[in-house]
N, C-alpha and C positions, 0 to 999 in steps of 0.2 A: 395479545402479538406480543410475539421472542423478543428478547433477549436480544440485542444485540449484543452482533458480530467488536469482538475487539477491533481496535483504530478507527469505529463508526457511533455516531447517533454520544458525543461529546457534550453537547450542553456547547457550543459554538452559534451565534449568532454571526451570518457572515455582511449584510447586511452592502448586500447589493448597492444598493442608493444611494450610500456615501462616499463610494468609491472614485469617484469628481469631485468633490467636497474640501477643495481644498485646504480648506478656514476648520474644513471639524479637525478631517486627517493631522494637519496641525496638535489639532492641540492637545486630542488622541495621544501624539506621541508622543507632549512633553508632558499627562501629563502623570503625575511622583503611583499613581496605580498602574499605569501600562507595564507588559507585559514581551521582553522583547524574545526571540530567539532567534541563537546564535547557527548558519548550516553553513559546510562548506566542500562545493562541488556535491551536494544531495547525500552529503554527513550530518551527525546530528552532532551536539556539543554535549557530552557527556562528563561525568564524573565518575567517573570507573569504583568497581568493584564486586561486594556482592550483592548489595541491593546498587545499582549504578545511578543517580542523580542525573535528571535536566536539568543546563548549567541558563538561568537567561539572567538578560544584561537588562541596565536604568535608560533610562531616556538620555540621561547626561553622559553612557559610554558610548552605549550605540552612539549620540549623534559626533565625538568622536572615532568613529566606525567610517560613518556616512557620510564626513565632507574625507576623511583620504578615501573615499571610491566607490564603499560598498554600494551594493545596492539592498532599498525597504520594502520592500511589502506590509501590505496591512491584511492578516486574519482575519478579525470581527472581537465578535463580544463573549465574554463568558461568565457573569453575573454580573453585567457593564463593567467592566477591566477588559479596556483590550488588549488586542495582541496584535504582536507584527514577526519578521520575517527578518535579519540581518543577510543577508548573502554573503560572504566573504568569498571567492570564487575565485575575486579579481590577484588574492593573497596569494604567495606562495605556499609560505606558513604560519600561519594566523595565530595556536595554536600558541608561537613565541613573542606572539607585540605583547607589552605594558599591558594589556587591559584583558589580556584570554592568557599569558600566561598564570600556570601553576594552579589554575585551576577547572579544570581538566583538557578532552582535545577531541578529535574526533573520529565519530565510528561511527562502522554501520549500523542503519536500524534492526539490520537483521539480528545483531548480538545478544543487543540489548533489550525490546521488547515489547519482552513478552514481562517482561519487569516490572512494566512500567504500567498504573495505573489508566482508566480510560481514558480520562483527559489529557493526561502527557502522555498516553500514546498518539493517539488520536492527531494532538499538535503536530505533534513532531512525524508521524505520517503524511501529513495539509505539508506541514515542510519538502520535505523529502518532496515527496514526489512535483512539486511548484516548479521550485526547483533544475531540476530535473528536468519536466520540459524547459523552462526556461533556456536551460544551458545544449538543448535541442534546437531549440529557434532564435536564435543570431542571428541566421540573417531570412530574405525568404524566398516557402518555400515555390513562391510562383518564377522570382525575377535575378533571384537570387541577390537580391540587393540587404547589407545594414537592415534589421527591426530594432522601435524601443521600448521600455515596457510603459503601456500605460496602462490607466483602472488601475490604481495602486500597487497594479502586478501581476494584474485579469485580464490583460491582453498586449500582443502581442502590432505592431501598425508597421508594415513596411516607410522603408526612412524615403522609396522614389517617389517624386511626382508619376511619372508615370504610372505607377502599379497603385498602393498606397493600401494594399488589403490589408485587417486585424484577421489576428492570428489566436483565438484562443485556446486557454489547454484540454486537453484530449487526454480520456481514457480511453485502456484498451478493453471492452468487455472477453469476457471470461468464464465459462462453464468449468467450475468443479463440482463430481456427481461420485455417489454408492453406492458401486449397483446390487442388488440382492440377490438369491433365489435361497424359499426359504427360509431358514437356520446362517445365510451361508451368504459372506457378500465377498469380494472382487476388489483386493490391491495390485500396486503395482507398484517396479520403485526401479529409480535412475540410475547412473551407476554412478555419477556426481552424488548422489546422496550423504549422508553417512553410513557409514555399516548399517548393516542389521534392517536400515525405516525401511518400513513400507505406509503408503499413502495414497491417496485414492484417488483418481482418475482425472485430470486435468485438462482443458484444451481452450485457444482462443476463436469466439465466433468467429465465422463466414460474413463479407458481406452478401446480404441478400437469404441470408436464413436465422432464422427463427430459433430460438433458442431451445426447444427444446427437438429442434434438426441437429442442432450443434451437439447437445447431451448427446442423442442417435449414432450421429457420424464420427466421433468423434471415442465414444467408447468402442464401436464395431475398426476405427480404425487401428485402435491402446490390444484391444488383448482380442477382438474380435469376434463377437457376444453382440447378438442385436437384443432390444431392450425393447422394454415397453409402457405408462402407463408413469412416464416423467414429471417428476410430481414439487414445484419451488420448496423450499427452503426458506433459505433466509440467503444476505447478499455478505459484499464484505470490502472497504477500500482494502485496494494492499500491496502498495508503491513500491513492490520488485522488479521493475520500478515506476510503472504505471496502473496497475488494473483494476478492474473492478470485479473481483471475483462470485462470480453467479450459481449460489447449492442451490443441486437437488438428490432425490430419488428415484433410483430407477429401481424397474422390476428387467430382467431378464426372461429372455425367453429361448434361449439357449446357452447349457455351458461349460464347453468344447475352452479351450486360456487358445486362444495363438498369439500371444505375444510376438509385436512388432520389434522389430530389436530398433531400428530408429530411428524408436521412444523412446522402447523399454528396456529394463537389463533382463527383470522376470519380471513374471505378475501369478499372484494362485488366489484358489479361494483360504480364505479363514472360514472356524466358524464365529459365533457369537462368545464358546466359552472359551476358546486361543485369545481373545481379545481381550474378555472381560479379566483377564488372569489363573485361570480354572487349567487352564487346558496346557498346548505348549510355548503360546501367546505368538506376542514374537520382541524382534530387541530391541527398535524403538518405534515412535510412533512419531506422528505427525508433531511441528510442536507447539504449545501453551497455546499459541493466538490464533492462531492459521486454525481457518475454518472449518479446513481437511476434518483436526482431530473432533469439533464439537459432529462434525456429523456423524465418525462412527464411535463419537461418545452413548452422544440419545440415540443410535442404529441396537447401541450392545443393551440401554435402559428400557426399550419397549422390550412390553410383556409377548 
C-alpha cells in the first residue's frame, strides 16, 4: 500500500452508527479528554507563527458557545478520544469573544495545512469541507424550504412537511494527472498562481464519465495532447472547497502542446533533470501537501 497523501488516513474512527445516539454523544462531549475544533465560515482556528498550531477548546468552553448559538458536529474517535467541530459562523467576530480572544485567528487551511501533522491536517480538512457543505445547503435544493442539521452534522433535512427530503455531504471527484513522454512530462500554469509555479493537469469528472475518460478528455482540452495507458496512483481529500483528487499517470501519444487559453496561461515539457534541480528547473513547484507535488516527485525518482 502506498503511503497516504496529506489530509488522508489520519486514524479517524467515524462511528457513523452512533450519530443518532444522543446519550452517547452527550457523554462523549462531556468527557474530559474530548477535543473540539473551532471553525468560522469554513476557516480554521490557528495560533500563527513560523510553525502554526491548531487551537482546540475544552467541552466547558464549547458548551458556552453552543448555548450562545454555535452548532456542534461530531467527527469521530482517534485513540478512543472523541473529536467534535464547533461552527461559529453565526458570529461576526468570533476571535474577539472572551473564550477565543487572544488565542489565535481564523485562517484559510491553504495557508497552514502543509505545516500540520497528518492527524491535525486531516481534522482541519474534515472540518473545512463539512462546514462548507453546510453553509451551501441551508435551504432545500428541491423546494427551497429551510433545512436542519441531523445525524450529528452529517445530514440536513428539509423542514417542509410536503418535502422532507434528506441531503447528505457531497464531494466533487476530480482527476489530476502527470503526463509523460520518455524522460519528459508536461506541466501547466494558471495566471492566478504564484509567479513561476507549474503543476500537473487536473479537472473535474463529468456525469456519465469514467475516471480514465476524464483524464484523457482533460489533458486534450487543456494542452491538446492525446494519452494512453492511464494508471491510478492514489487519492487525496482536497477541501478547497470540497474535492476528492484522484491521481493518475498517463503516457502521451502526441507531443505538440496547444494550451487552452481558457484554462492555462502556459504549458510546456520539463525533463527529469530540470525537475530534479539538475538543470533550469522551475521556480515554484506545487505546494508540499498536494498530490500534484507527490506525482512529480515520485516520477522524478523513477529509474
